[in-house]
N, C-alpha and C positions, 0 to 999 in steps of 0.2 A: 746261846742258851739252849739246853736240851730239855726235852719233855718225855714223860712216860705216860702210858695209857692208864687211866683210872677206870672208874666204873662205867658201865654201859648206860647211856641216857635214852635208850630206845623206848622204854616205858613212858618216860616224860614226853617224848616226841609223839608217840601214839595218842597219849591222853590229850595233848594240845590240839590234835587234829580230829579227835573223836573217832579214832580208828581202833579196832580190836586186833589182837594178835592173829586171830583167825583170818580176818579180812586182809591183813598184810601178807600172811602166808599164802593165801589164794592169789593175790596179785603177783607175788614173787615166784609162785610155783613150787613152794616147799611146804613141809608140814607145820602145823601149829606148834608141835613139840620143838621143832628146830628154832622157831622164833622165840619160844620160851627159854631155850638154852642161852640165847643172846641176851634176852631181857634180864635173866637171873645170873648173868656172868659165869655161866658154866662153860661157855665156849665163846671165843672171839670170832667176829665176822672176818671173812677174807676181804681183801680189797674189792674184789668183784661184787661180793654180796653187799658190802657197805655202800659202794657206788650205786648199785641198783636200788637199795632201800632209800638212799638219799634222793634219788630221782623220783621214786614213788611218793615220798613224803615232802618233796620240794624243799629240802634243806641241804646244808653242806655235809660232807662226810665228817667233818670235824665236830658237827653237832651231835653225832651219834655216841661219842665217848667224852668223858671228862678227861682233861689234859692237865697233868701235874708237872710243875717245874722239877727237873732232876738235878739242876745245878749247871755249872759252866761247861 
């Protein structure tokens, strides 16, 4: 079975942890605007960024996006 990437779940992950986009940006060493692009699905995270965010948030990379079945 194959999957496609759906919407970004970063907003939900931040909310669960009580962390702001600015706080994540500072921990990651990027701008708040860059985090906002991910949160609002204007840009997808690279694998490196997704990995680093998952380490900061103590979640899996798969938790950062919705995964939709694409068929067989």
